[in-house]
N, C-alpha and C positions, 0 to 999 in steps of 0.2 A: 187479800188474796195472795197465797204463797205461790210464786212462780218457780217451776223447776228449771234447772239449767238445760240448755239444748243438749240433746243426747244423741250420740251416733252408735249404731250397731256396727261392730267390727267384723269383717270377713277376711279370711286369709286363704289364699289358693295354694294348690300343690300340684306337682306332676311327678310321677314315680321316678323317672330317671334323672331328675334334677336334684341338686344338693338340698335335701329337706331340712338339714340342720340349720339352715338359714332362717327357717320359719320361726323358731323360738325367739331369735333376736328381733324379728319383725314384730312379734306380739309385744315384746317389751318396749320397743321403739314407739309403736303406735299408741300404746297406753300413755306413755310419757308425753308424746306430742299432743294428744287430745286434751289431757288434763292441764298441761302447761299453757295451752291456749284458752283455758277457762271453760271447757266443755266437759260433759260427762260421757260415759261409754257403757255399752253392754257387750260382753264377749262370751262366746260359747266356751264351756269348760274344755280345758286342754285334753282331757281324757275322752271326750265325746267322739272324736275322730282321730285318725293318725296325725300326730304332731299338732293337734288342735286346728287343723286346716281342712280344706275341702278339695278333693280331686275327682272322685267318681260321682255318678248320678245318685247312687245310694247315699253317699255322704252329703251331697247337695240337698237331697230330700230331707235328710236329718236336720240340716241347717235350716231349711225352710220351715220345718215343724217347730224348731226352737224359736225362730223369728216370729212365727205366728203366735206362740205362747206369750210373747212380749209385745203384741200389737198395741199401739197407742203409747208405748213407753219410749219410742225413739223417733227422731225427726228425719234421719237420713241414714244411709249405709255407706261406709268406707270400704271399698273393695280393694284390698291390699294384695299386690303381686310381688312377693319377695323374690320370685323366680318366674320363669316361663310357666304359667299355671295352665291347668286343664280347663278349657272353656265349657265343657259339658257339665261339670260339677257346678261351675259358677252360674250358668243360666238356670239349672234346676233349682239352685238355692235362692235365686233372686228375681225370677221372672214375675213373681207375685208380691214383691216387696211393698209396692204401693207408695214408696217415698223416693226422693232423689238419691241417686247412687253416684258416688265420686270414685272414679278410676284412678288409683295411685300405683305406680310401678317404680321399683327400686332401680337406681342407677348402678352400673358396674364401676369398679375402681381400677385405674391403671395400677398394675403390679399385682392384682388379684384376679387374673383372667384365666387361671388354670381351671381344670374341670371341677375341682373341689369348691372353688369360690365363685366361678362365673355364674351370673344370674340369668342373662338373656331376657329379662323382663321388658327391655326396650322393644324387642320383636313380639314377645308374647302379648303385650298390651293390644296389638292389632288383632290378634286372634280373638280376644275377648270382645273388643268393641265390634268386630265384624259379626260375631254370633248374636250379640245384643241387638244389632241393627236388623239381622234376619228375623229375630223374634219380636221386633218392634217394641223393645223394652227401653224406655228413655234412661239416659245416663249423662253424667257430666265429665268432661275432660278439660283440663286446664294446662297452662304452661308452667314449667317446662314438661316435656313428654315424660321424662323420668325425673324423680325427685326424692331425696331422702326425707323420711318423716321428721327428722330432728333439725332440718334446715329452716332458715328464715323464709325461704320461698314456700315451703309447705305450710308454715304457719299462716302465711298470707292466703294460700289456697283454702285453708280451713275456715278462715274468717269469711271469705267470699262464699264458700259452700254453705256455711251456716246461714248467710243472708239468703241464698237461693232457697234453702229449706224453709226459712221463715215466710218468704213470699209464697211459695207453693202451698204450704200448710194454711196460711191465712187467706189466700185467694181461691182455694179450691172450692170452698163453700163458705158463704157469709151472708148476713142479712143487712139490707140497706133500707132505710126509711125515707120515703118521699113525702115530705111535709108540704102540702099545697100542690095545686096544679101548675103546669108550665105556664109561665107568663106569655100571653098572646103575642107580645112583640118579639119574643126570643125563640123563633123557630130553630135557631142555631143549637139549642140545647135539647132538641127532640131525641128520644131514645126508644129502643125496642125492648120492652120488658121480657118478652118470650126469649129473645136472643140472650139476654142476661141470665135467664133461668137455665138455659142450655149450658151456660158456663159456670153454673153453680151459684149464681147470685140471686138470692130471693128478695124480691121487692115487696115492701109493706107500704101501702099508701094511706095518707091521713089528710082529711080535708081541713083547711085553715079555719073553717067555721067551728069545728069541734075544738081546735086548739084555743080559739078566742073564748069560747064558752068556759072551758076549763080554767083559763087565765082569769076571767072575770069572776069565777067562783072562788078564787083564792082571797082570803082576808089579808089586809095589809100587815096584820100582826101575826100571821101564820108563822110558826116556828121555822118551817122549811124556807119560807120567803126571807125571814130575817137572817137565817144562816147563809142563804145565798147572797144577800146584800153584802154581808161581811166578807164572804169569799171573793166576790167580784171586786170589792174595794181593795182587797189585798193583792189581787191579780194585776191590776193596772191603776192608773191615776183617774179616780172618779170624783176628784175634788170640785170640779165645776158643774157636775151633773145635778139638776134639781132633784129633790127628794122624791117627788112623785114619779119621775122618770126612772130613778133607781129602783123603786118598788116595782114598776111595771116590767122593767128588764129582768128583775129577779124572778117575777112570776112566770114570765115566758120561759126562762131557763129551767125553772123547777118542772114545768109541764113537759118540756123537751126531754128532761132527764127521766120523767115518768114513762114516756114513750120508749126511750132507750132501754130502760129496765124491764118493762112489761113485755116488749116484743124482742128482747135480746138483740138489739140493733148494734151492728159493728160499725156502721157508717150512716150518715144522714145527709140528705140534700134538702135545703130549706128555701121556700119561696120567701124572699127577704124584702120584696117591695111589690106594689106600693100599699098593700092592704094594712100591714102593720103600722106604717107611718100614718095612713089615713084614719084608721079606727082605734089603734092602740097608742098612737102618738109617739112611737119610738122606732128606732132603727136597730135591727138585731146584730149588726156587724161584730160587736164586741163579744157576743155570745158564741158566734161562729169561731172567733179567735180563741176563746177560752176552751171550747170543746176540743179543738185541734191540739191545744197546748197540753191538755191532760190525756191525750192519746185516743180520742174518739174522732174519727175522720168526719169532717163536716164541710160540705161545699155550699156555696150560695147560689142564688138564681136558678134553683132546681136543676143544677148541672150534675146529673147522675153519672155521666161519663167521667167528669172530673173527679167525682167521689171515688170511682174505681181506681184511677191512677194515683190519687192522693193516698188511698189505703196501701197500694203497692209500694209507693215511695216510702211511706212511714214504716212498713214492715222491713224494707231493705235497709233503711238508715237507722232504725230504732229511734226515730225522732219525728216531729210533726212535719206535715206538708202544707202547702198553701196553694190556693187557686187564684191565679192572677190574670189580668188582661194584658195582651200585647198592646201596650197603650200609646207610647210616644217614641219617636226617634230621639236620639241624644245628640243634638248638634249635627255635625257633618260626619260623624264616625259611623260607617256602614255596619260595623259589627257590634254596636252598642244599642240597647233598647231600654226604655223605662217600662218595667213590669209593675203593675199597680192593681190594688183594689181598695175599696173605700175605707176599710179598717178591720178586715177579717183575718189578717195574718197573725199566726201564733206568736206570742211574746218571745218564745225561744228562738225565733228566726229574725227578731228585731234587734237593732243596735242598742236600744235602751227601752226602759219602760214607756209604754204608750200613754197617750192622754185621750180620754173619752170626750168627744166633742159632738156638736150637732152637725149632721150631714149637710154640707153646703148646697148640694143640688136640691134637696128637699126644702131647705130653708128659703131657697130662692122663690119658690112658688107657694109654699105652705109653711110659713115660719113656725118653729117650735115643734115640728113633727119628726125631726131627724136625730134626736139624741141617741147616741149609741155607737158612733164610729170610733174605733181605737186607732188614733192617728200616730204616725211615727215614721221611721225609716227602716228598711230591711238591712240587716247586717251584711258585711262582706264575707263570703264563703264560697268554696267550690260547690257547684250546683248541678243537679241532674233535673232535666225537665221532660215532661211526658203528657200525652193525652190520648184519647181513643174515641172511636165512633162505633155505633151499632148499625150494621147495614147488611141486608140480604142474608140474615141469619148468622152473621159473623161479627166478632169484635176485632177491629183493626186498631193497632196501637203503635205508637212511635216512642223512641227514647233518644235523648241527646244530652250533651253536657256543655257547660260553660262555667261562668263564675259571676257572682255579684261583686261589684267593685266598691271602692271607697269614694267614687265620684259623687260630687255634690249635686243635690236637687234643691232648687230654690225653696225657701221657707214657705212661700205662699202656695206651693203645689199641695193640694189637700189630699188626705187619705194616707195610706201606707204604701210606699213605693221604694224601689231600688233600681240601680243601674246594673243591667246584666251585660256582660261581654261574651259573645258567642261566636266562635270561628265560622266564617263563611255564612253569616247570618242571612244575607240577602237571598242566597240560593235556597237556604232552608225555608225561608218564609214563602217562597214561590212553591216549594214542594208541599208545604202545609196547605196553602190555598188550593192548589191543584188536587190535593188529596182529600179535600172536603172536611178538613179539621176546623174546629171552632176558634172563636176569638179569645178563648181561655187557654192557658197552659197551666200545668201544676208543677211545683218545684219542691225540692227538699235539699238539705245540707249534706253534701257528699257526692262523690263520683261513683255511681252504682249502675251505670248503663249496662255493662257487661253482665252483671248479676241479674238484672231485670230481663234482659233479652234471653238469657239462659232459662230462666224460670218460665217465661211466657211462651217462648218458641218451642221448647222441648218437653215441658211438663204440663202446661195449662192449655195448650191448643189454641191460642190466639193467633191472629194474623199479624206478625211483626213486620213493619215496614221501615225501611231506612230513609232518613231525610239527610244523611250525610253528604 
């Protein structure tokens, strides 16, 4: 599949008594800034309006018509204010844009404050944001208040805005597969399907009995099964796994892939215990790990809410996310915690290649039923963590940041785990408990809290709560 570059539609404002000759330079600067950052752009022809910019409502409507003709070709709009622009033309042009809008205003320069060169965009930016607030049109503002397109600061703004656009586009509408019913013991992962639908999340449900029948219908020498075995052996260390367990894990993976393809699933939540262990005699952790590693969000324990935040984190960071338990204190350090799951963490988030083992918890009571945990350790990296809940018709979500450290976890600690250091952790844990959030959190590599809060609070309509 050929993926196009993220693309921004460029908008340039104007106001009659301001120095319009500055607009031409802005058009050149913005094209250079966007392409230098690795993105693509769409720009209305210079001759379509005066100076290739928008001032009047008529010009704004012409821009809106042009934008509509390119619907689906751009991910966001950059509203450039080379000068103090007219807010009437801007709102007419962009009130139906339907994508995130980044407000960028040029700074003035000391020594160029005469009438010919003074921009006044510092002040004009408030006129535009005020009117957009009145019209209830969402937009993005970033620091600093005014910034030159060719500066390092604006390059950083562009990267963050691109991440906001990815999250908004990817979360506005998507399909999630619920494979299996909620485990009776885990009321913590209950969710409201209708609330999810109101937020653009379509849920497709599949009974485990159907999956089991499809798995049992696969021959051991099926070409898809053999190809999947080879793929899994390349993915992680399968050297200790009995052949019959490899075959069964491959069959399950092939069937899950069939669901994903047939129903166009963007994310999956899997009932991972204890029926698979009891009847198929394997544990699907490594399959969850592999799905996330190749870019398909998958949570375990039928945690649909974790699947939502995992997808958001993946879109923001352009990498995999993981669903982990708030599992253990780390000695006496109040700001450190061991985050863990049995073996479902993506390889890209691990220190080294994992090793597929038999789940120690299942082996304790039912020996031989647990093959499939991808054990190892989580790498050290800056980390954003998040989760959400569905309640009273709303999705409430939190975001915070910390880091995974190099701190050692003893060898006999089974599963895949890492030590996370999180500022003011003890107070955050109280807020999570009082907020009714679950024993899971979801994590990804990178600090993207500000990006996610921007996307969910201003564009996606979730209830964003602070645990800081």
